[in-house]
N, C-alpha and C positions, 0 to 999 in steps of 0.2 A: 504493500500499500503505501503510494508514495503522492505526499500532498502536491496538488496542481498550483503553477502561478496564477494569481488574480491581478490582471490587468490594472482593478482599481489601486491595486497597492504600490503602482508605480510611483507616485509622489507622494509618498506618506510622509505625514509631518510627526518626528519623534520628539518626544520631551524627555531632556537630561538635566536633571537639576532645575528646571524652571525654565529652561532655554529651547525654544521649539525652532527645531531645524528639519532640512529636507534630509531624508533616510541615507543620500549617498554624501552629506557632509557630517552626518550624526557621529560621534565618536567619544570617547571615555580617554585619560591619561592612561599612557604604560605604567605608569605608577600606581593605577587604585585598584584597591584590594581584589577585586573581582578577575583583574586580569593577572595579579602577581600570585593569587592562589584560589581562585573560584571564591574568594571569601566574601559572601553574599547569598542574600536569601531572596526568594520567589514567590508570585502568585500567578496565576491565570484565572481570569475574571470573562465573563462572556456578558454581553449587553444583549438585552432582550428588548425592542422598541422604547429605549430610552431609557431603561432601567439594568442596573448591575443586581444580576441573581446572588444573593447571601454575599452581598458587600462587606457588611459587617464582620462576617464570621470568617471571612478572607482575611479581613485588614487584622483581624485579631489573632489570625495563623502567622501573617508575616510579623507582627509585633512579638509573640511568642518566640517566634524562631530566632529574631534577633536577640530576644534577651538568651536565649539558649546560648548563641555565640558571645554573649558580654559586650554586644556594640555599646560605645559610649553613649550615642546619641541617636534617638529614634524619632523619625518623623510622627505629628498626632495623627489620626484618622483624617481629622478636618484637613490638614494640609494634604495630604494625599489625596484625598476625595477632589480638592479643587485644581490639583495638577491635571487629575483625571479628566474632569471638566474640560478643563482650556485643551487638552490634547484629542478630544472626541470635536469640540469646536471647530479647532484648526483643519481637522480632516473631514468636516461635515458628516460625521458618523453618529447614527442613531441606533440601529439594529444589524443583526448578522456579523456582529463586532467580537471578537477575541483580544483581549489586552493581556499581553506578559507585564508583570510589573516585576520589576527588581531593586532590590536595596541592599548597596555594597557596604561595607564598613567605611568606604572613603579613600582618598588619594595619601599616600605614603611620602614621605620627603626623601627616601632611599628604598631600593628595591629589598625584598625581604619577608619573612611570614610575621614577625614580631608586630602584634597590634600597637605596641607602643611607639612605633614610627608613623603611625597615621597622625598628619597634622592639620585636616580639615575634617567637618562633618561627614556625614553619610552621602554616597550618591544615588538618587533616585532616578529610576529610567521607566517610563510609561511609554511602550512601545503597543499599540494598537493598530490591528489588523483586519480587513474585510476577510472572515474566515470563518465557513460554515463548519459544523461539528466535522470530524476528519475522518469517521470511519463509518463503514459500509452496513447501512441499517439491515441489508439482506443477510449479513452475518459475516466474520472474519475467523481467520485462521492463527492458533498459536503454536510456537513449539518452547520447549522445555529449555532454558538455557543452562549452560554451566555455570554461569556467573550466579553467586548468591548474595541475598539479601544480610546485610549484616546487623548484630544486635544492638543494643544501646550501648553496650561498653566498647564498641568499635566505632559505629557512626549512630548515634541516636536517629531513629527517623522521623520523631518529633519534632526535628529541625528539620524545615523545609529547604535544604541548603542547594546550591549551584555546584557540587560537585557531584558531578551527575556521569564520569566516566564508568561505572559500572551500568547505569542504564543504557548508555551508548555502545559498549560493548555487547551487550544483551542484544541489544537492537541489530548491530552487525551481523550475529548469528542468525536471527530471525529473516531478515534479506538473504543473507546465503542461502537461507533452508525454504525461501519462496513463502515464508509466513508472515501475514501483517505485524507481529509482534510477537514479542518474546515471555514467556511464563517463568518468574522468577521464585525461586525456594528460598525458605531460611537455612540458617546454617544446620537445623535438624532435621529438614528433609521437607517439613512443610509448607504448603503455598502461602507464599507472601502477598504477591501481586506481579503486574506485569512490569516491564520498563517503562510504563507509562501510565499504568490506571490501575484501579483496584480490580478486584476480581469475586463474582459472586456464583454460588453453585445454588441450583433449584432440584431438591429429592422429596418425591412425594409429597408436594405442596408447600414444602418448607424452603425459607431463603436463608443463605448461610454464608458468611463472609469471613474472612482472615481478622484475628484480634489484631490491634496495633502494635504489637511486638518487634516486627521486622518489616513495616510497612507505615505510610503517612498516617495520621488523623483526617482521612479525604474529606472534602466538604461533599460533594456529590454522593460518597458512599454513606455519609450521614442523613443526608437527604433520602435516601433509599430505606434506611433502616427507619426513620419517623413515617415513609409514607406505609410502610408493614405496618407497622405498630399502630396507626391510626386508621387502618383499612382492614384490621383483623387478618394480618396475611403471618401466620409462623414465621419467626425469624429470631436468628443468633447469632453471634460472634464466637468462635473457637478455632481451633487447629484442624486442618483437614488436608488429607494427604493427595497425593497424585491419583490414586486409585478411585477415591471419593468422586474426583473431578471428573476422571474418564468415565464413570459409571453412572454420572448424575443425569437428570432428565433436561436439565437447562444449565448453560452457564451464559454470563453475560458481564460484560465489562462495565466501569461508570468512570468519568471524570470530567472537569471543567469542558476541557476540548473536546472531547468528544460524546457528552451526555450518556444515554446507556446503549452500549452496544452489544449485540448477540455474538456468541462464540460457536460457531458449529463445527470446528475442528481442533481439536490438541494432539500434536505428535502423530498426525495422519489417521488418528481415531476418530470417529463420527459421534457428536455430542447427540443423546437422544433421536432424533429424528432427521438431524441433519438440517432443520429449517428454525426460524426463530420461533421460540417457545410463547405460550400462552400466559405465562406468568410475566416474562418478560415483555412481551406486548403490553400488559394491562399496567406495569409499574411505568414502562416508559409514556403512556396516555396519563398516568396519574402524574409523572414529572413534569409532562409539559404542559398540563393545565397550572402546575403550580408555578412554574417560571411565567407562565401569561399575566398572573395576577400578583404576583412577589417580586420585591426589588427595590434597591435605593435609585430614585430619581436622579439621573445625571445630566441628561438632554430634555430641554423644556419640549 
C-alpha cells in the first residue's frame, strides 16, 4: 500500500514555530533536537468539516509524552490550537485533512544528545495535508515482523516519540513481502500493534485488543473501546497470541490516519471469511457517526 501524491498539497504552507512558509522553503536547524537524536514527540490529528476529532485528548498525550522526556518547556493547549488554526487558514483547509503535529526539545548550541546544551525553547511544527484515510476499506494484509516492540524499561510506549526506526524496519519487511503493514509482537511473543496502528480481534462477538504494555495509548483505540461499552458490545484488553489472531472471526486496525481498517489476511492466512466482518462494519459506522458530531472547532 503506497500513499498517492495529492496535487492539492503541491503548495502547502507549513508552520514552524509560528512562521508560515512554503513546503519547499520550510526547514529546521541542523542543531534541532529532532535532527540530532529524534528527540521529539508527535501527534496525528484529523479534521472533519472544520473540527478536529478528540483534539484535547491528542494534546494531552503530546504533553504527557513531553513530560516523560523531561522537556523544560511545553506550549499550552491554547497556544498549539492557535497555530493549528493559522496553518489551516493559510492553506484554506476545513475537511479531509490530516495534521502531523511535532514538538521537539528545540535547538542546541552544539551537537550532541545532552539536553543541557539546548539553548532555546521547543520547536513546534504543524504540517497539514489533504489526506483521506490511507487504508483500503475493503481490507488490508499484514505479515508478522521480526522486529519487536520493546517494554517500558527499554522505551516506554506511553511516550509517543519520534524514534520510529523499529517501525520503519518493520514496514520495510512488509513492503518486501508485498503486505500493507507489519504486525509487531512484544518481547514475550504477544501481539503488540502494527508498525503504524493498533490491532483488534473479534471472536464470537467479543472485541479484544492488546494491553498498553508494548503499544501506545491510542486515541482511536480508546474510542473503539468506548463505543463497544456504550453499545453493549463485549470487549476487553488483554494479551493475545498469533494463534488467537489467526483463528479470529475478524481483525481490524485503528489509527487517526486510517480510522478503522479491516484486515483480511495475516502471514498468508485468510482471516474469517476473507472480507470485511459485521462487527468491523458496525464499529466503523459508529465511529463515523461520532466524528460527524464531535470535535473542537478550528475552522469557522
